[in-house]
C-alpha positions in Angstrom: 0.2 -0.2 0.0 1.4 3.6 -1.0 1.8 5.7 1.8 1.5 9.7 1.7 4.6 11.6 2.5 3.8 13.4 6.1 3.6 17.3 5.1 6.0 18.1 8.0 9.0 16.1 5.6 11.5 18.6 4.3 14.5 18.8 2.2 17.4 21.4 3.0 19.5 22.5 0.3 23.1 24.4 0.5 24.6 25.3 -2.8 26.1 28.6 -2.1 27.6 28.8 -5.6 25.7 29.3 -9.2 22.2 28.1 -9.4 22.4 24.8 -7.8 20.2 25.6 -5.2 17.3 27.3 -7.5 17.3 24.5 -9.9 17.1 21.7 -7.2 14.4 23.4 -5.1 12.4 23.6 -8.6 12.8 20.3 -9.3 11.5 19.3 -5.7 8.8 21.5 -6.0 7.5 20.2 -9.5 7.4 16.6 -8.0 5.5 18.2 -4.8 8.4 17.6 -2.4 8.9 20.1 0.2 12.5 22.0 0.4 14.4 25.1 1.5 17.3 27.0 0.6 20.2 27.3 3.3 22.7 30.3 2.7 25.3 28.8 5.0 26.7 25.7 7.0 25.4 27.1 10.4 21.8 27.4 9.1 22.0 24.1 7.6 22.5 23.0 11.0 20.3 25.1 12.8 17.5 23.8 10.5 18.3 19.9 10.7 17.8 20.6 14.7 14.8 22.3 14.1 13.4 19.4 11.8 14.3 18.0 8.6 14.7 15.0 6.9 17.4 15.1 4.0 20.0 17.7 3.5 21.4 18.1 -0.1 24.8 19.9 0.3 27.1 20.8 -2.5 30.9 19.5 -2.5 32.4 22.7 -2.3 30.2 24.4 0.6 32.4 22.1 2.8 35.6 22.4 1.4 36.6 25.5 3.3 34.1 25.6 5.9 34.7 24.3 9.6 32.4 21.1 9.6 33.3 20.2 13.0 29.5 21.4 14.6 27.8 19.5 12.0 30.0 15.9 12.9 29.5 16.5 16.5 25.5 16.3 15.9 25.8 13.8 13.4 27.5 11.5 16.3 25.4 12.7 19.1 22.3 11.4 17.2 20.4 8.9 19.1 20.1 5.1 18.5 17.5 5.1 16.0 18.7 8.5 14.0 20.6 8.2 10.8 20.7 11.5 9.0 20.4 11.3 5.2 23.0 13.6 3.0 23.1 14.0 -0.5 26.6 15.5 -1.8 26.3 16.8 -5.3 30.0 16.5 -6.7 31.7 17.9 -9.6 32.0 15.9 -12.6 34.7 13.1 -12.3 34.3 13.9 -8.8 33.8 10.0 -7.8 34.6 8.4 -4.8 37.9 6.9 -6.4 39.2 10.0 -7.6 37.9 12.4 -4.5 39.6 11.3 -1.2 37.9 14.3 0.0 34.2 12.9 -0.8 35.8 9.5 0.9 36.4 11.5 3.9 32.8 13.1 4.0 31.3 10.2 3.9 33.3 8.9 7.1 32.3 11.6 9.0 28.7 12.4 7.8 27.8 8.5 8.3 24.7 8.1 5.5 25.8 9.9 2.7 24.7 9.6 -0.9 26.8 11.1 -4.1 25.3 12.6 -7.1 27.4 13.6 -9.6 26.8 17.0 -11.3 25.5 17.3 -14.2 22.4 15.0 -12.9 19.0 14.6 -14.5 16.2 16.2 -12.9 14.5 12.2 -12.1 17.5 11.1 -10.8 17.5 14.2 -7.9 13.8 13.0 -7.2 14.8 9.8 -7.5 17.7 10.1 -4.6 15.8 12.4 -2.4 12.6 10.1 -2.0 14.8 7.2 -1.3 16.4 9.7 1.6 13.0 10.3 2.8 12.0 7.1 2.8 14.5 5.6 4.8 14.1 8.7 7.5 10.3 7.4 7.8 11.5 3.8 8.4 13.8 5.5 11.3 11.0 7.8 12.7 8.8 4.3 13.1 12.2 2.6 14.8 11.4 5.8 17.2 7.9 5.3 17.5 7.9 1.0 18.1 11.1 1.8 20.4 9.2 4.6 22.4 6.1 2.0 22.6 8.2 -0.7 23.7 10.1 1.6 26.4 6.4 2.8 27.6 5.2 -1.1 28.3 8.7 -1.7 29.7 8.0 1.0 32.4 4.7 0.2 33.0 5.6 -3.6 33.0 8.5 -2.8 35.7 6.1 -0.7 37.6 3.8 -3.8 38.1 7.1 -5.8 39.0 8.2 -3.3 41.6 4.6 -3.1 43.0 4.8 -7.3 42.7 8.4 -6.9 44.7 7.0 -5.3 47.4 4.4 -7.5 48.2 6.3 -10.6 48.1 9.1 -8.8 50.6 7.1 -10.5 53.4 7.3 -13.8 51.8 10.8 -13.0 50.8 11.9 -12.8 54.0 10.4 -16.2 55.1 11.6 -18.2 52.4 15.0 -17.1 53.5 15.0 -18.6 57.0 13.6 -21.9 55.2 16.4 -21.6 52.6 19.3 -21.1 55.4 18.1 -24.3 56.4 17.5 -26.0 53.8 21.1 -24.9 52.7 22.5 -26.5 55.7 20.8 -29.6 55.0 22.1 -29.6 51.3 25.8 -29.1 52.4 25.6 -32.4 54.7 23.8 -34.1 51.7 26.8 -32.6 49.0 29.2 -33.7 51.6 27.6 -37.6 52.0 27.5 -37.7 48.2 31.1 -36.7 47.5 32.0 -39.3 50.4 30.0 -42.1 48.9 31.1 -41.5 45.7 35.1 -41.9 46.6 34.7 -44.3 49.4 34.6 -47.6 46.7 37.4 -46.4 45.2 39.5 -46.0 49.0 38.0 -49.1 49.9 39.5 -51.0 47.3 42.7 -49.6 48.1 42.5 -50.8 51.7 41.4 -54.0 50.5 44.6 -54.2 48.2 47.0 -52.8 51.4 45.1 -55.3 54.1 45.2 -58.2 52.0 48.7 -58.2 50.9 49.8 -57.3 54.5 47.9 -60.6 55.7 49.8 -62.4 53.4 53.0 -60.9 54.4 52.4 -61.5 58.4 51.8 -65.1 57.6 54.3 -65.4 55.5 57.0 -64.0 58.2 54.9 -66.4 60.7 55.6 -69.5 58.8 59.6 -68.1 58.2 59.9 -67.9 61.9 60.8 -64.2 61.5 60.1 -62.1 64.5 61.3 -58.9 65.9 61.3 -55.0 64.5 60.0 -56.3 61.3 56.9 -58.0 62.3 56.5 -54.5 64.3 56.5 -53.1 61.4 53.8 -54.9 59.4 52.1 -54.5 62.4 52.3 -50.7 62.2 51.0 -50.8 58.8 48.1 -52.7 59.5 47.2 -50.9 62.5 47.5 -47.7 59.8 45.4 -49.3 57.4 42.5 -50.2 59.8 42.6 -46.6 60.8 41.9 -45.5 57.3 39.1 -47.9 57.4 37.6 -46.6 60.5 37.6 -42.9 59.3 35.9 -44.2 55.7 33.2 -45.3 58.1 32.5 -42.4 60.1 32.6 -40.5 56.9 29.9 -42.8 55.3 28.3 -42.3 58.5 27.3 -39.0 58.8 26.7 -39.2 55.1 24.4 -41.9 55.9 25.6 -44.0 53.5 27.1 -46.7 56.2 24.8 -50.3 56.4 22.9 -50.8 59.3 22.4 -53.5 61.2 19.0 -52.4 63.3 17.8 -54.9 66.2 15.5 -54.6 68.6 17.6 -53.3 71.7 16.5 -52.5 75.6 18.4 -49.0 75.4 18.6 -49.6 79.3 21.0 -52.7 79.0 22.8 -50.6 76.4 23.4 -47.3 78.4 24.4 -49.7 81.6 26.6 -51.7 79.8 28.7 -48.8 78.7 29.0 -46.6 81.8 32.5 -48.0 82.4 33.5 -47.0 78.8 32.4 -43.5 79.8 33.9 -43.2 82.8 36.9 -44.1 81.4 36.7 -41.9 78.5 35.6 -39.3 81.0 38.3 -39.2 83.0 38.0 -39.3 87.0 37.6 -35.0 87.0 33.6 -35.6 85.3 31.1 -37.1 87.0 28.4 -39.2 85.3 24.6 -39.9 85.7 22.8 -42.6 84.2 19.1 -42.3 84.8 17.3 -45.2 83.0 13.7 -45.9 82.6 11.3 -48.4 83.8 8.9 -49.9 81.2 10.8 -48.6 78.2 9.7 -49.5 74.8 12.4 -51.2 72.9 14.3 -49.5 70.2 14.9 -49.9 66.4 18.9 -49.0 65.8 22.1 -50.6 65.2 23.8 -51.2 68.6 27.5 -50.7 67.7 26.3 -47.2 65.5 24.3 -46.3 69.0 27.5 -46.7 71.1 29.7 -44.5 68.7 27.0 -41.9 68.6 26.7 -41.8 72.5 30.4 -41.8 73.1 30.7 -39.0 70.3 28.1 -36.8 72.2 29.8 -37.3 75.5 33.3 -36.4 74.2 31.7 -33.5 72.8 30.2 -32.8 76.7 33.4 -33.5 78.4 35.0 -30.7 76.4 32.6 -27.9 76.9 33.2 -28.5 80.7 35.5 -27.3 83.5 37.2 -30.0 85.7 34.2 -31.5 87.7 31.5 -30.9 85.7 28.6 -33.4 85.4 27.7 -35.3 82.2 24.1 -37.2 82.6 22.8 -39.7 80.4 18.8 -40.4 80.4 16.4 -42.5 78.3 12.6 -41.9 78.2 9.6 -42.8 75.8 8.5 -39.9 73.9 5.1 -39.1 71.6 6.4 -36.4 69.5 4.6 -33.8 66.9 5.5 -32.4 64.0 9.3 -31.3 63.8 10.0 -27.6 64.3 13.9 -28.1 62.7 15.1 -30.1 59.9 17.1 -32.2 62.2 14.3 -33.5 64.3 12.5 -36.6 63.4 8.6 -36.8 62.0 5.8 -37.4 64.5 5.9 -40.3 66.2 6.7 -42.6 69.2 10.6 -42.7 69.9 13.0 -44.0 72.5 14.8 -40.9 73.6 18.8 -41.0 74.8 19.4 -37.1 76.4 22.9 -36.4 76.9 23.3 -33.2 79.3 26.2 -31.5 80.3 27.0 -28.7 82.5 29.3 -26.6 80.6 29.3 -23.3 78.7 26.5 -23.6 76.5 26.3 -22.1 73.0 24.3 -19.0 71.6 21.9 -19.6 68.8 23.9 -18.5 66.0 26.0 -21.3 67.0 23.8 -23.6 67.5 22.2 -23.6 64.2 25.9 -24.8 62.6 26.7 -27.8 64.9 25.3 -30.1 62.4 27.3 -28.8 59.6 30.1 -31.2 58.3 33.6 -30.4 59.8 32.3 -27.3 61.8 34.0 -26.9 64.9 34.7 -24.1 67.9 37.4 -26.0 69.5 41.1 -24.9 68.5 42.8 -26.4 65.8 44.1 -29.8 66.4 41.3 -30.5 68.8 38.2 -32.0 66.7 37.6 -32.6 63.4 33.9 -31.5 63.2 32.4 -34.6 62.4 30.9 -35.9 65.9 27.6 -34.0 65.8 27.1 -34.7 61.9 28.3 -38.7 62.5 25.3 -38.5 64.7 22.7 -36.6 62.9 23.7 -38.9 60.1 23.5 -42.2 62.1 20.1 -40.9 63.5 18.3 -39.8 60.7 19.3 -43.2 58.6 17.7 -45.3 61.6 14.1 -43.3 61.0 14.6 -40.8 63.9 16.6 -37.5 64.6 18.6 -35.1 66.9 16.9 -32.1 69.0 19.6 -29.6 70.4 18.9 -27.2 73.5 21.5 -25.1 75.0 21.5 -21.8 77.0 25.1 -19.7 77.3 26.2 -20.1 81.0 24.0 -23.1 81.4 24.8 -26.3 79.6 23.8 -28.1 76.5 21.5 -31.3 76.2 21.3 -33.4 73.0 18.4 -35.6 72.5 18.8 -38.8 70.3 15.2 -40.0 68.9 15.4 -43.6 67.8 12.4 -45.5 66.5 9.9 -47.8 68.7 10.8 -51.5 67.8 7.7 -52.8 66.6 7.8 -56.5 68.1 10.0 -58.4 70.5 13.8 -58.6 71.1 15.3 -60.2 68.3 18.4 -62.4 69.0 21.1 -61.2 66.5 24.2 -62.5 66.8 27.4 -62.0 64.8 27.5 -64.0 61.9 30.6 -66.5 62.7 28.6 -67.6 65.7 25.6 -68.9 63.6 28.2 -70.5 60.9 28.3 -74.3 61.2 31.2 -76.2 61.2 31.1 -77.4 58.0 34.2 -77.6 56.8 36.2 -75.3 54.4 34.6 -76.9 51.4 38.3 -77.1 49.5 37.9 -77.5 45.9 34.7 -75.4 45.6 34.4 -73.5 42.5 34.2 -70.1 42.7 33.6 -67.3 40.0 35.1 -63.8 41.3 34.1 -60.3 39.6 35.8 -57.2 40.5 36.5 -54.6 37.8 39.6 -53.6 39.8 43.0 -55.9 39.1 44.5 -55.6 42.3 41.3 -56.2 44.6 40.6 -59.3 42.0 43.8 -60.7 42.8 44.6 -60.2 46.5 40.7 -61.8 46.8 42.0 -64.6 44.3 45.2 -65.4 46.3 43.1 -65.4 49.8 40.8 -67.9 48.0 43.2 -70.5 46.8 45.4 -70.0 50.0 41.3 -71.3 51.6 41.6 -74.1 48.7 39.0 -73.2 46.5 39.2 -73.2 42.5 38.8 -69.6 41.3 37.5 -68.1 37.7 38.0 -64.9 37.5 35.8 -61.9 35.4 36.9 -58.3 35.2 33.0 -57.2 34.3 29.5 -58.6 34.3 29.3 -59.4 30.9 32.5 -61.7 31.1 30.9 -62.7 34.5 27.8 -64.4 32.2 29.9 -65.4 29.7 31.9 -67.6 31.9 28.6 -68.9 33.6 27.6 -70.0 30.3 30.8 -71.9 29.3 31.3 -73.4 32.8 28.9 -76.0 34.5 30.3 -76.4 37.9 30.0 -73.1 40.0 29.3 -73.4 43.6 29.6 -69.5 44.2 29.5 -66.2 42.9 31.4 -63.5 44.3 30.6 -59.9 42.9 31.7 -56.7 43.9 28.1 -54.2 43.9 29.7 -51.4 42.4 31.1 -51.9 38.9 31.2 -49.8 35.7 28.3 -50.8 33.1 27.0 -53.8 34.4 26.7 -53.1 38.0 26.4 -56.2 40.6 22.9 -56.0 40.8 22.4 -56.8 37.4 24.6 -59.1 37.1 23.1 -61.2 39.8 19.3 -60.9 38.2 20.9 -62.1 35.4 22.9 -65.0 36.9 19.8 -66.1 39.1 17.4 -66.1 35.8 20.2 -68.4 34.3 21.2 -70.3 37.6 18.6 -70.2 40.1 20.1 -72.2 42.9 23.6 -70.0 42.5 24.4 -68.6 45.9 25.9 -64.6 45.7 28.0 -63.0 47.9 28.3 -59.2 47.0 31.8 -57.2 48.1 30.8 -53.6 48.2 32.9 -50.4 49.4 29.8 -48.6 50.4 25.8 -49.3 50.7 23.1 -48.2 49.4 20.3 -49.6 51.6 17.5 -48.7 48.8 19.7 -50.5 46.1 20.6 -53.3 48.1 17.5 -53.6 50.3 16.9 -57.1 49.1 19.8 -58.8 50.3 20.5 -60.5 53.5 23.3 -59.2 55.8 25.2 -62.4 55.4 25.3 -62.2 52.1 27.5 -59.0 51.9 31.2 -58.7 52.8 32.4 -55.2 53.2 35.3 -53.4 51.8 38.3 -53.3 53.0 38.0 -57.1 54.1 40.5 -59.5 55.7 41.5 -63.2 55.3 39.2 -64.0 58.4 36.1 -62.3 57.1 36.3 -63.4 53.5 36.8 -67.1 54.8 33.8 -66.9 57.1 31.5 -65.2 54.5 32.2 -68.1 52.1 31.9 -70.7 54.3 28.4 -69.4 55.3 27.5 -69.0 52.2 28.5 -72.6 50.5 27.0 -74.1 53.7 23.6 -72.9 53.4 22.9 -73.4 50.5 21.1 -71.0 47.9 17.7 -71.9 47.8 16.8 -69.7 50.9 19.3 -67.2 49.3 18.3 -65.9 46.1 18.4 -62.3 46.4 15.6 -60.4 44.8 16.3 -56.5 43.4 14.2 -53.6 43.0 14.9 -52.3 39.4 16.1 -49.0 38.9 
């Protein structure tokens, strides 16, 4: 659709010499185009500022004139504007022969060159092109102004909405602060569980080979300082294994063995240990409870948690302080803090001290991994994090009450057991003396060559025939070729096909095949279908491997088929 040019469109003409200005104005007038003649460069700039759309300038008008003001104006145009100039050059004055014209194009920006003499139609066409370009610039300006107006309106709306949300943001910040505290714990847990498998592989190789060296020295009758140094190596490796277990504890990745326990007996049995740990300068009081519910909890991890709390309490007290350990049945409502358990019935262990207490800003950080108020070298900051991880993984939680100058109480809530107490004797006590099953054929599956080698050597020493596979696929190939395999030992965490998938496919082919899983860390949700007697935790030693293998071979596989959930 053709549009009629607005009345305000003006073309300015600066041609101070000869009749060029009059001729150009006449040509534009005949074409019904408005134009005005300017006498000098100053008037031209003034009229441009008043409002014009195209300027026709002869080349000679710019030769001796001071162009600085005009160039400054061109450079200060708003982003939408690019004012069009038409420069009338002399015959033969094209850019290739006229450096001055090229310089004007650089200074003025949008310049169209028209060589004289020109045909009237050519001048009209060039001016119309400039006017059309100017109209598009005005349209862009209007669109930009409209957009800016809408942005301003929307910004005002958002500002109003933000003001309304200020109260909610403050509440969210409080919630997010609590969430970040728990996320930090979870992040460390994920990092720890990720490296634990490899770290425990290393410790398995170290401890396994130390065992071979010890037995070799004993057989050779070597004693003295060499055997002592080997003992130091074993102690260091075992300390590394305990550290890994502690890290897995607060990250909630360790394998728990919950049992129905009477906590009165547990705490009473710990009194001597607590007293020796506290020393004679701390008075210990234990308050037991008649009619106490049984708690469903791992006894070993419970003792470690209570001992950690007792050590923290001791460090917060002066000589002569009092440590109280109290047990009671509690029924809790909804949790206030994330470390607390959900509503329900629990057995509570309260560990209290008469120490310095702590302000609220410290209390809010005490469960963060590696946070400690102790002097460097006096504590790792893992104690309360480990207690929290153990309590949460057990299905309970933790609460802290503290007042500056009055002391601190830490409550550990453990879930109430639903049935009678269960007799959970160690695996070794339940293994029948069925012999070593010498000559039994065992398929050993592990992607770590060093772990596989030391495990194979232990099994050979125990009298078993061993077939090896470095991956799940290789293990299934061995099963397809070898008709006589009495037991499969498989690493749970392997790249590609993990131990769970290997077990599923192996059981599909041989339903009666017993399986022993070896793992550097245990994810309870992924291994929920595996009996504890069919799991060997890394790092393991000779006697542990022998005991687990004998149990799996003696018990038969018909009652120990592992059923995993997919995903």
